[in-house]
All heavy atoms as an XYZ file, in Angstrom:
788
protein
N       6.543     38.599      5.308
C       6.793     37.779      6.477
C       5.527     37.038      6.909
O       5.598     35.932      7.395
C       7.311     38.684      7.600
C       8.029     37.938      8.669
S       9.474     37.145      7.981
C      10.495     37.081      9.356
N       4.377     37.696      6.718
C       3.100     37.092      7.075
C       2.857     35.825      6.251
O       2.352     34.825      6.761
C       1.991     38.110      6.848
C       0.675     37.731      7.425
C      -0.306     38.874      7.247
C      -1.570     38.608      8.009
N      -2.538     39.689      7.858
N       3.226     35.869      4.957
C       3.052     34.705      4.090
C       3.945     33.547      4.523
O       3.550     32.401      4.432
C       3.348     35.061      2.635
C       2.261     35.920      2.030
O       1.133     35.935      2.516
N       2.590     36.642      0.976
N       5.138     33.859      4.978
C       6.060     32.821      5.429
C       5.496     32.118      6.666
O       5.542     30.882      6.758
C       7.444     33.413      5.729
C       8.497     32.425      6.198
C       8.720     31.341      5.144
C       9.798     33.138      6.510
N       4.949     32.878      7.584
C       4.360     32.286      8.787
C       3.178     31.401      8.412
O       3.001     30.307      8.970
C       3.924     33.387      9.752
N       2.376     31.862      7.478
C       1.233     31.072      7.017
C       1.705     29.785      6.343
O       1.133     28.711      6.565
C       0.391     31.897      6.052
O      -0.657     31.129      5.528
N       2.742     29.888      5.548
C       3.299     28.724      4.864
C       3.857     27.715      5.868
O       3.649     26.509      5.731
C       4.387     29.160      3.884
C       4.985     28.088      3.005
C       3.907     27.450      2.134
C       6.075     28.681      2.125
N       4.537     28.196      6.880
C       5.081     27.312      7.905
C       3.953     26.613      8.677
O       4.052     25.435      8.992
C       5.971     28.105      8.876
C       7.252     28.613      8.233
S       8.268     27.260      7.580
C       8.841     26.541      9.096
N       2.878     27.351      8.947
C       1.732     26.759      9.644
C       1.106     25.658      8.795
O       0.773     24.578      9.294
C       0.699     27.843      9.956
C      -0.482     27.341     10.747
C      -1.451     28.453     11.080
C      -2.661     27.907     11.823
N      -3.633     28.944     12.114
N       0.970     25.914      7.490
C       0.410     24.911      6.584
C       1.313     23.678      6.515
O       0.827     22.544      6.479
C       0.229     25.498      5.191
C      -0.901     26.474      5.082
C      -0.995     27.100      3.703
O      -0.073     26.998      2.892
N      -2.115     27.768      3.433
N       2.631     23.903      6.500
C       3.573     22.775      6.456
C       3.458     21.933      7.717
O       3.490     20.698      7.654
C       4.998     23.296      6.281
N       3.305     22.581      8.855
C       3.151     21.856     10.117
C       1.855     21.048     10.118
O       1.835     19.894     10.553
C       3.169     22.842     11.303
O       4.401     23.565     11.284
C       3.033     22.123     12.624
N       0.780     21.641      9.614
C      -0.497     20.929      9.539
C      -0.394     19.734      8.602
O      -0.904     18.649      8.902
C      -1.604     21.869      9.065
C      -1.996     22.907     10.083
C      -2.970     23.940      9.532
O      -3.143     24.071      8.325
N      -3.599     24.680     10.426
N       0.280     19.923      7.461
C       0.432     18.830      6.503
C       1.268     17.713      7.119
O       0.972     16.533      6.926
C       1.067     19.305      5.199
C       1.126     18.195      4.158
S       1.807     18.696      2.585
C       0.433     19.571      1.901
N       2.293     18.062      7.882
C       3.124     17.049      8.524
C       2.289     16.226      9.510
O       2.397     14.997      9.549
C       4.296     17.693      9.246
C       5.232     16.675      9.882
C       6.428     17.324     10.550
O       6.543     18.541     10.621
N       7.323     16.500     11.037
N       1.427     16.884     10.267
C       0.551     16.173     11.207
C      -0.388     15.232     10.458
O      -0.603     14.089     10.868
C      -0.266     17.163     12.025
O       0.565     17.934     12.839
N      -0.944     15.710      9.352
C      -1.835     14.872      8.543
C      -1.078     13.688      7.951
O      -1.618     12.580      7.866
C      -2.475     15.692      7.429
C      -3.509     16.683      7.915
C      -4.087     17.484      6.761
C      -5.100     18.502      7.206
N      -5.634     19.281      6.066
N       0.167     13.916      7.535
C       0.981     12.833      6.970
C       1.237     11.753      8.014
O       1.166     10.562      7.723
C       2.319     13.372      6.452
C       2.223     14.206      5.202
S       1.760     13.229      3.775
C       3.141     12.125      3.675
N       1.550     12.172      9.224
C       1.796     11.206     10.292
C       0.545     10.392     10.587
O       0.619      9.174     10.783
C       2.296     11.931     11.542
C       3.705     12.475     11.393
C       4.136     13.392     12.530
O       3.329     13.624     13.462
O       5.263     13.888     12.476
N      -0.608     11.046     10.595
C      -1.865     10.338     10.822
C      -2.146      9.361      9.680
O      -2.586      8.229      9.917
C      -3.017     11.336     10.967
N      -1.872      9.795      8.439
C      -2.088      8.933      7.288
C      -1.183      7.704      7.362
O      -1.611      6.584      7.100
C      -1.814      9.683      5.985
C      -2.019      8.809      4.751
S      -1.186      9.402      3.275
C       0.521      9.163      3.690
N       0.079      7.910      7.745
C       1.001      6.781      7.844
C       0.532      5.791      8.901
O       0.598      4.580      8.696
C       2.412      7.278      8.150
C       3.067      7.942      6.965
C       4.421      8.530      7.297
O       4.722      8.849      8.441
N       5.254      8.685      6.278
N       0.038      6.286     10.020
C      -0.479      5.402     11.067
C      -1.681      4.614     10.557
O      -1.809      3.417     10.820
C      -0.887      6.208     12.299
O       0.243      6.792     12.884
N      -2.560      5.292      9.807
C      -3.732      4.631      9.233
C      -3.304      3.531      8.275
O      -3.814      2.404      8.325
C      -4.629      5.652      8.503
O      -5.064      6.630      9.439
C      -5.836      4.976      7.870
N      -2.359      3.847      7.397
C      -1.893      2.855      6.431
C      -1.222      1.667      7.121
O      -1.428      0.518      6.737
C      -0.916      3.485      5.435
C      -1.534      4.339      4.342
C      -0.438      5.021      3.524
C      -2.426      3.531      3.443
N      -0.415      1.937      8.136
C       0.272      0.853      8.836
C      -0.701     -0.114      9.486
O      -0.421     -1.298      9.608
C       1.231      1.430      9.881
C       2.461      2.067      9.265
C       3.358      2.739     10.285
O       3.146      2.542     11.506
O       4.269      3.461      9.865
N      -1.850      0.391      9.907
C      -2.841     -0.459     10.574
C      -3.685     -1.267      9.589
O      -4.390     -2.191      9.993
C      -3.751      0.399     11.446
N      -3.607     -0.938      8.303
C      -4.432     -1.616      7.298
C      -3.895     -2.992      6.950
O      -2.709     -3.258      7.070
C      -4.455     -0.806      5.998
C      -5.249      0.418      6.064
S      -5.209      1.182      4.428
C      -6.348      2.481      4.709
N      -4.811     -3.833      6.498
C      -4.475     -5.117      5.882
C      -5.005     -5.068      4.464
O      -6.186     -4.790      4.257
C      -5.117     -6.280      6.630
C      -4.454     -6.544      7.949
O      -3.254     -6.400      8.093
N      -5.235     -6.932      8.932
N      -4.153     -5.338      3.495
C      -4.538     -5.306      2.097
C      -4.465     -6.730      1.552
O      -3.433     -7.385      1.660
C      -3.603     -4.387      1.274
C      -3.508     -2.984      1.890
C      -4.042     -4.341     -0.180
C      -4.789     -2.196      1.893
N      -5.581     -7.197      0.989
C      -5.651     -8.547      0.427
C      -5.314     -8.519     -1.055
O      -5.698     -7.597     -1.768
C      -7.065     -9.124      0.575
C      -7.485     -9.260      2.025
O      -6.643     -9.663      2.835
O      -8.653     -8.970      2.332
N      -4.619     -9.548     -1.495
C      -4.356     -9.757     -2.915
C      -4.566    -11.223     -3.223
O      -4.382    -12.077     -2.352
N      -4.976    -11.510     -4.455
C      -5.207    -12.910     -4.797
C      -4.837    -13.176     -6.246
O      -4.696    -12.253     -7.046
C      -6.659    -13.298     -4.550
O      -7.519    -12.563     -5.391
N      -4.692    -14.454     -6.553
C      -4.382    -14.896     -7.913
C      -4.974    -16.288     -8.100
O      -5.301    -16.979     -7.132
C      -2.871    -14.923     -8.137
N      -5.098    -16.672     -9.356
C      -5.616    -18.007     -9.654
C      -7.040    -18.178     -9.174
O      -7.363    -19.201     -8.568
N      -7.881    -17.183     -9.435
C      -9.292    -17.224     -9.018
C      -9.424    -17.472     -7.521
O     -10.288    -18.213     -7.069
C     -10.055    -18.267     -9.827
N      -8.519    -16.861     -6.744
C      -8.580    -16.977     -5.297
C      -7.900    -18.201     -4.724
O      -7.956    -18.429     -3.518
N      -7.239    -18.980     -5.565
C      -6.572    -20.185     -5.063
C      -5.356    -19.838     -4.205
O      -4.947    -20.624     -3.348
C      -6.189    -21.112     -6.210
C      -7.418    -21.668     -6.931
S      -6.993    -22.780     -8.262
C      -6.753    -24.288     -7.349
N      -4.777    -18.663     -4.449
C      -3.685    -18.157     -3.626
C      -4.067    -16.750     -3.206
O      -4.455    -15.932     -4.034
C      -2.339    -18.128     -4.395
C      -1.259    -17.461     -3.565
C      -1.913    -19.531     -4.790
N      -3.992    -16.488     -1.906
C      -4.267    -15.134     -1.433
C      -3.224    -14.757     -0.391
O      -2.717    -15.612      0.343
C      -5.678    -15.026     -0.860
O      -5.826    -15.857      0.260
N      -2.897    -13.470     -0.373
C      -1.942    -12.950      0.594
C      -2.544    -11.715      1.250
O      -3.418    -11.068      0.700
C      -0.585    -12.587     -0.049
C       0.085    -13.802     -0.642
C      -0.737    -11.496     -1.075
N      -2.044    -11.423      2.430
C      -2.418    -10.208      3.137
C      -1.128     -9.460      3.431
O      -0.189    -10.029      4.004
C      -3.177    -10.516      4.447
C      -3.462     -9.239      5.218
C      -4.456    -11.276      4.158
N      -1.087     -8.187      2.998
C       0.053     -7.328      3.276
C      -0.356     -6.273      4.294
O      -1.501     -5.825      4.308
C       0.526     -6.603      2.008
C       1.046     -7.439      0.849
C       1.527     -6.511     -0.273
C       2.168     -8.357      1.283
N       0.601     -5.872      5.108
C       0.362     -4.740      5.997
C       0.447     -3.468      5.167
O       0.872     -3.495      4.011
C       1.423     -4.699      7.100
O       2.677     -4.295      6.569
N       0.066     -2.368      5.755
C       0.162     -1.090      5.073
C       1.588     -0.688      4.756
O       1.825      0.183      3.925
N       2.554     -1.334      5.387
C       3.961     -1.086      5.092
C       4.477     -2.009      3.991
O       5.607     -1.891      3.567
C       4.805     -1.286      6.348
C       4.598     -0.244      7.405
C       5.416     -0.588      8.621
C       6.353      0.537      8.938
N       7.196      0.270     10.087
N       3.640     -2.951      3.581
C       4.039     -3.876      2.526
C       4.598     -5.191      3.032
O       5.050     -6.021      2.244
N       4.579     -5.404      4.348
C       5.057     -6.667      4.911
C       3.968     -7.731      4.771
O       2.795     -7.458      5.035
C       5.403     -6.507      6.399
C       6.513     -5.495      6.626
O       7.415     -5.401      5.776
O       6.466     -4.807      7.666
N       4.358     -8.939      4.377
C       3.378    -10.010      4.236
C       2.986    -10.499      5.631
O       3.837    -10.837      6.444
C       3.931    -11.170      3.422
C       2.863    -12.200      3.104
S       3.435    -13.637      2.166
C       4.055    -12.893      0.700
N       1.684    -10.506      5.862
C       1.170    -10.956      7.155
C       0.668    -12.388      7.100
O       0.742    -13.110      8.078
C       0.062    -10.036      7.629
C       0.581     -8.672      8.001
C      -0.358     -7.975      8.922
N       0.268     -6.767      9.421
C      -0.402     -5.682      9.738
N      -1.708     -5.653      9.621
N       0.232     -4.635     10.198
N       0.100    -12.780      5.964
C      -0.372    -14.152      5.845
C      -0.463    -14.544      4.380
O      -0.493    -13.692      3.494
C      -1.743    -14.336      6.523
O      -2.747    -13.652      5.806
N      -0.494    -15.856      4.182
C      -0.668    -16.409      2.840
C      -1.557    -17.644      2.979
O      -1.420    -18.416      3.932
C       0.689    -16.756      2.187
C       0.490    -17.259      0.764
C       1.467    -17.753      3.013
C       1.770    -17.365     -0.038
N      -2.496    -17.790      2.062
C      -3.372    -18.960      2.033
C      -3.267    -19.587      0.656
O      -3.349    -18.898     -0.361
C      -4.810    -18.569      2.331
C      -5.015    -18.077      3.736
C      -6.444    -17.714      4.006
C      -6.544    -17.160      5.424
N      -7.823    -16.534      5.677
N      -3.098    -20.903      0.648
C      -2.947    -21.643     -0.601
C      -3.960    -22.779     -0.609
O      -4.032    -23.560      0.350
C      -1.520    -22.210     -0.741
C      -0.503    -21.067     -0.702
C      -1.372    -23.038     -2.008
C       0.943    -21.509     -0.590
N      -4.735    -22.849     -1.668
C      -5.700    -23.932     -1.824
C      -4.920    -25.253     -1.826
O      -3.936    -25.400     -2.563
C      -6.468    -23.758     -3.140
C      -7.604    -24.743     -3.289
O      -7.386    -25.949     -3.096
O      -8.711    -24.296     -3.627
N      -5.327    -26.216     -1.019
C      -4.611    -27.498     -0.947
C      -4.465    -28.203     -2.296
O      -3.524    -28.976     -2.493
C      -5.453    -28.343      0.014
C      -6.224    -27.354      0.818
C      -6.442    -26.176     -0.077
N      -5.364    -27.931     -3.236
C      -5.267    -28.566     -4.553
C      -3.984    -28.171     -5.282
O      -3.540    -28.875     -6.175
C      -6.468    -28.201     -5.418
C      -7.777    -28.741     -4.915
C      -8.896    -28.299     -5.822
C     -10.046    -27.801     -4.981
N     -11.047    -27.083     -5.700
N      -3.403    -27.037     -4.883
C      -2.187    -26.572     -5.547
C      -0.911    -27.191     -4.968
O       0.172    -26.921     -5.459
C      -2.087    -25.041     -5.452
C      -3.133    -24.266     -6.223
C      -2.994    -22.781     -5.937
C      -3.003    -24.519     -7.714
N      -1.033    -28.002     -3.951
C       0.131    -28.598     -3.303
C       0.669    -29.817     -4.050
O       1.422    -30.601     -3.496
C      -0.204    -28.959     -1.865
N       0.329    -29.961     -5.291
C       0.810    -31.056     -6.135
C       2.258    -30.764     -6.529
O       2.547    -29.726     -7.128
C      -0.068    -31.151     -7.382
C       0.315    -32.292     -8.304
O       1.372    -32.928     -8.074
O      -0.438    -32.537     -9.259
N       3.186    -31.663     -6.217
C       4.602    -31.425     -6.543
C       4.849    -31.169     -8.039
O       5.804    -30.477     -8.389
C       5.306    -32.704     -6.098
C       4.396    -33.316     -5.090
C       3.011    -32.914     -5.484
N       3.978    -31.666     -8.889
C       4.180    -31.442    -10.321
C       3.723    -30.048    -10.743
O       3.988    -29.626    -11.864
C       3.419    -32.495    -11.161
O       2.018    -32.366    -10.911
C       3.901    -33.893    -10.821
N       3.044    -29.340     -9.852
C       2.519    -28.008    -10.154
C       3.222    -26.902     -9.362
O       2.695    -25.798     -9.227
C       1.009    -27.964     -9.866
C       0.188    -28.907    -10.697
C       0.176    -28.506    -12.168
O       0.283    -27.306    -12.472
O       0.062    -29.415    -13.009
N       4.400    -27.177     -8.858
C       5.097    -26.209     -8.017
C       5.411    -24.906     -8.757
O       5.311    -23.828     -8.172
C       6.378    -26.810     -7.430
C       6.110    -27.892     -6.401
S       4.934    -27.412     -5.109
C       5.913    -26.299     -4.173
N       5.768    -24.995    -10.003
C       6.089    -23.776    -10.750
C       4.854    -22.875    -10.851
O       4.947    -21.660    -10.665
C       6.612    -24.111    -12.144
C       7.144    -22.894    -12.878
C       7.822    -23.259    -14.187
O       8.323    -24.386    -14.344
O       7.838    -22.375    -15.061
N       3.695    -23.470    -11.105
C       2.468    -22.681    -11.174
C       2.155    -22.068     -9.807
O       1.791    -20.899     -9.700
C       1.280    -23.530    -11.629
C      -0.010    -22.721    -11.724
S      -1.429    -23.672    -12.276
C      -1.756    -24.672    -10.844
N       2.336    -22.828     -8.747
C       2.098    -22.327     -7.400
C       3.001    -21.135     -7.109
O       2.556    -20.108     -6.594
C       2.321    -23.435     -6.366
C       2.223    -23.022     -4.902
C       0.865    -22.410     -4.591
C       2.496    -24.229     -4.008
N       4.256    -21.247     -7.458
C       5.201    -20.148     -7.236
C       4.778    -18.905     -8.013
O       4.807    -17.788     -7.486
C       6.612    -20.583     -7.631
C       7.165    -21.650     -6.710
C       8.372    -22.374     -7.290
O       8.737    -22.186     -8.441
N       8.998    -23.205     -6.472
N       4.357    -19.098     -9.245
C       3.894    -17.964    -10.060
C       2.654    -17.314     -9.454
O       2.516    -16.085     -9.460
C       3.589    -18.412    -11.491
C       4.828    -18.789    -12.280
O       5.950    -18.412    -11.862
O       4.681    -19.461    -13.321
N       1.743    -18.131     -8.930
C       0.526    -17.594     -8.323
C       0.834    -16.814     -7.042
O       0.202    -15.795     -6.763
C      -0.480    -18.708     -8.046
C      -1.142    -19.312     -9.288
C      -1.992    -20.525     -8.888
C      -1.985    -18.280    -10.013
N       1.801    -17.272     -6.280
C       2.199    -16.545     -5.072
C       2.751    -15.173     -5.442
O       2.376    -14.153     -4.854
C       3.220    -17.351     -4.237
C       2.540    -18.587     -3.642
C       3.841    -16.477     -3.138
C       3.499    -19.581     -3.017
N       3.607    -15.136     -6.434
C       4.166    -13.865     -6.898
C       3.047    -12.949     -7.408
O       3.009    -11.755     -7.100
C       5.237    -14.091     -7.989
C       5.654    -12.787     -8.645
C       6.447    -14.805     -7.389
N       2.121    -13.506     -8.171
C       1.011    -12.709     -8.714
C       0.108    -12.176     -7.604
O      -0.333    -11.021     -7.651
C       0.195    -13.547     -9.704
N      -0.159    -12.979     -6.590
C      -0.999    -12.535     -5.476
C      -0.312    -11.411     -4.698
O      -0.951    -10.427     -4.309
C      -1.327    -13.703     -4.551
N       0.991    -11.533     -4.507
C       1.745    -10.464     -3.828
C       1.718     -9.182     -4.650
O       1.543     -8.085     -4.104
C       3.185    -10.900     -3.573
S       3.349    -12.139     -2.283
N       1.870     -9.306     -5.948
C       1.834     -8.132     -6.827
C       0.458     -7.478     -6.791
O       0.343     -6.247     -6.785
C       2.212     -8.527     -8.250
N      -0.593     -8.279     -6.753
C      -1.948     -7.751     -6.683
C      -2.153     -6.972     -5.387
O      -2.686     -5.855     -5.400
C      -2.959     -8.906     -6.783
C      -4.400     -8.441     -6.777
O      -4.745     -7.529     -7.560
O      -5.193     -9.000     -5.988
N      -1.716     -7.534     -4.272
C      -1.859     -6.844     -2.991
C      -1.033     -5.563     -2.970
O      -1.486     -4.529     -2.482
C      -1.449     -7.769     -1.848
N       0.166     -5.611     -3.539
C       1.032     -4.421     -3.557
C       0.405     -3.302     -4.395
O       0.452     -2.134     -4.019
C       2.413     -4.797     -4.102
C       3.415     -3.706     -4.020
C       3.613     -3.339     -2.577
N       4.412     -2.135     -2.505
C       5.006     -1.727     -1.426
N       4.894     -2.413     -0.318
N       5.698     -0.634     -1.419
N      -0.195     -3.673     -5.530
C      -0.856     -2.687     -6.385
C      -1.996     -2.024     -5.618
O      -2.155     -0.803     -5.621
C      -1.381     -3.354     -7.656
C      -2.101     -2.398     -8.623
C      -2.767     -3.145     -9.777
N      -3.619     -4.254     -9.374
C      -4.852     -4.113     -8.874
N      -5.371     -2.933     -8.703
N      -5.561     -5.182     -8.541
N      -2.780     -2.824     -4.907
C      -3.889     -2.291     -4.127
C      -3.375     -1.389     -3.005
O      -3.971     -0.350     -2.716
C      -4.731     -3.427     -3.549
C      -5.525     -4.176     -4.611
C      -6.266     -5.350     -3.995
C      -7.021     -6.142     -5.053
N      -7.664     -7.341     -4.472
N      -2.280     -1.787     -2.386
C      -1.682     -0.973     -1.338
C      -1.218      0.376     -1.889
O      -1.475      1.420     -1.302
C      -0.502     -1.713     -0.698
C       0.331     -0.935      0.318
C      -0.530     -0.470      1.488
C       1.490     -1.795      0.804
N      -0.567      0.358     -3.045
C      -0.106      1.603     -3.675
C      -1.277      2.509     -4.025
O      -1.200      3.730     -3.849
C       0.726      1.300     -4.923
C       2.080      0.668     -4.589
O       2.510      0.744     -3.413
O       2.694      0.101     -5.509
N      -2.362      1.920     -4.520
C      -3.552      2.709     -4.844
C      -4.142      3.347     -3.593
O      -4.521      4.521     -3.597
C      -4.609      1.835     -5.531
C      -4.265      1.441     -6.947
C      -5.240      0.447     -7.548
O      -6.222      0.048     -6.869
O      -5.026      0.046     -8.710
N      -4.225      2.578     -2.502
C      -4.773      3.098     -1.252
C      -3.880      4.202     -0.701
O      -4.376      5.229     -0.226
C      -4.933      1.956     -0.238
C      -5.635      2.369      1.016
C      -7.069      2.771      0.724
C      -7.811      3.081      1.994
N      -9.134      3.641      1.739
N      -2.573      4.022     -0.773
C      -1.639      5.049     -0.297
C      -1.785      6.324     -1.118
O      -1.764      7.430     -0.568
C      -0.207      4.529     -0.363
N      -1.975      6.189     -2.426
C      -2.168      7.363     -3.285
C      -3.470      8.086     -2.934
O      -3.500      9.324     -2.900
C      -2.162      6.954     -4.758
N      -4.523      7.321     -2.655
C      -5.798      7.926     -2.247
C      -5.623      8.721     -0.956
O      -6.111      9.845     -0.840
C      -6.852      6.846     -2.000
C      -7.435      6.210     -3.225
C      -8.398      5.073     -2.866
O      -8.929      5.053     -1.722
O      -8.600      4.207     -3.714
N      -4.942      8.113      0.008
C      -4.729      8.783      1.287
C      -3.864     10.030      1.114
O      -4.101     11.053      1.746
C      -4.094      7.827      2.302
C      -4.996      6.678      2.707
C      -6.248      7.119      3.442
O      -6.175      8.030      4.287
O      -7.323      6.542      3.169
N      -2.881      9.964      0.224
C      -2.011     11.107     -0.027
C      -2.808     12.253     -0.631
O      -2.602     13.416     -0.284
C      -0.864     10.713     -0.958
C       0.109     11.846     -1.229
S       0.966     12.421      0.235
C       2.142     11.125      0.445
N      -3.748     11.935     -1.534
C      -4.609     12.959     -2.137
C      -5.407     13.688     -1.056
O      -5.585     14.898     -1.117
C      -5.570     12.351     -3.157
C      -4.960     12.101     -4.516
C      -4.592     13.390     -5.210
O      -3.428     13.700     -5.366
N      -5.578     14.161     -5.618
N      -5.873     12.926     -0.061
C      -6.631     13.529      1.026
C      -5.754     14.498      1.826
O      -6.195     15.576      2.193
C      -7.184     12.454      1.961
C      -8.270     11.601      1.360
C      -8.691     10.516      2.337
C      -9.615      9.504      1.708
N      -9.923      8.390      2.631
N      -4.529     14.084      2.093
C      -3.623     14.895      2.901
C      -3.182     16.151      2.163
O      -3.143     17.232      2.729
C      -2.388     14.067      3.332
C      -1.321     14.951      3.946
C      -2.805     12.984      4.301
N      -2.860     16.012      0.894
C      -2.333     17.153      0.142
C      -3.436     18.020     -0.426
O      -3.154     19.052     -1.027
C      -1.415     16.687     -1.001
O      -2.158     15.881     -1.914
C      -0.219     15.922     -0.468
N      -4.678     17.597     -0.267
C      -5.791     18.393     -0.762
C      -5.789     18.540     -2.266
O      -6.193     19.563     -2.807
N      -5.326     17.522     -2.972
C      -5.310     17.566     -4.433
C      -4.109     18.291     -4.999
O      -3.994     18.473     -6.203
N      -3.181     18.711     -4.138
C      -1.967     19.375     -4.595
C      -1.195     18.423     -5.486
O      -0.893     17.301     -5.093
C      -1.112     19.764     -3.381
C       0.222     20.429     -3.636
C       0.001     21.813     -4.242
C       0.999     20.559     -2.345
N      -0.912     18.842     -6.705
C      -0.185     17.987     -7.633
C       1.307     18.091     -7.369
O       1.934     19.096     -7.668
C      -0.492     18.382     -9.092
C      -1.903     18.031     -9.470
O      -2.430     17.020     -9.025
N      -2.530     18.863    -10.271
N       1.853     17.037     -6.797
C       3.277     17.001     -6.532
C       3.999     16.435     -7.751
O       3.450     15.605     -8.469
C       3.568     16.125     -5.307
C       2.933     16.603     -4.002
C       3.179     15.587     -2.905
C       3.467     17.958     -3.595
N       5.237     16.858     -7.952
C       5.998     16.319     -9.086
C       6.132     14.805     -8.996
O       6.188     14.255     -7.896
C       7.368     16.992     -8.952
C       7.141     18.182     -8.080
C       5.975     17.852     -7.201
N       6.178     14.151    -10.142
C       6.311     12.688    -10.187
C       7.558     12.275     -9.424
O       8.615     12.876     -9.559
C       6.384     12.214    -11.620
N       7.439     11.254     -8.621
C       8.568     10.728     -7.865
C       8.803     11.438     -6.545
O       9.593     10.980     -5.732
N       8.124     12.536     -6.303
C       8.299     13.248     -5.039
C       7.497     12.554     -3.966
O       6.307     12.338     -4.104
C       7.843     14.692     -5.172
C       8.073     15.496     -3.930
S       7.641     17.211     -4.280
C       8.134     17.943     -2.741
N       8.162     12.180     -2.899
C       7.501     11.452     -1.831
C       7.535     12.282     -0.563
O       8.525     12.905     -0.240
C       8.169     10.107     -1.600
C       8.024      9.198     -2.802
C       8.484      7.818     -2.489
C       8.297      6.974     -3.733
N       8.314      5.594     -3.473
N       6.408     12.266      0.136
C       6.329     12.931      1.429
C       6.219     11.877      2.487
O       5.659     10.821      2.256
C       5.110     13.852      1.457
C       5.147     15.047      0.533
C       3.810     15.799      0.618
C       6.275     15.989      0.868
N       6.670     12.071      3.694
C       7.438     13.227      4.111
C       8.833     13.193      3.515
O       9.326     12.150      3.148
C       7.475     13.105      5.635
C       7.300     11.644      5.906
C       6.484     11.103      4.757
N       9.432     14.347      3.486
C      10.718     14.513      2.795
C      11.815     13.715      3.403
O      12.041     13.438      4.425
C      11.098     15.986      2.752
C      10.051     16.795      2.047
C       9.189     17.586      2.749
C       9.923     16.713      0.689
C       8.224     18.324      2.098
C       8.956     17.446      0.027
C       8.097     18.256      0.742
């Protein structure tokens, strides 16, 4: 019974740490760019796009397909960075506990 109480206490502490981590991530801005910085985006920690900047040279109507591709690439870059940061924060919270692939906290 003593182990169960200890386990419940640890779960409660981990839940508090998870909530703090989520708040930290939500407050972050993650930058992503493509085309040597000609297109850049900023995502929130939740993955919502907050801003996009496009070099005026790319506003050529004959280059719209390239511009669209660069926007997608910049968003993907920011998302990758966001996922990496979230994984780093999760490692801090779980103390290096190896969770099964695909398992997401909080449950």
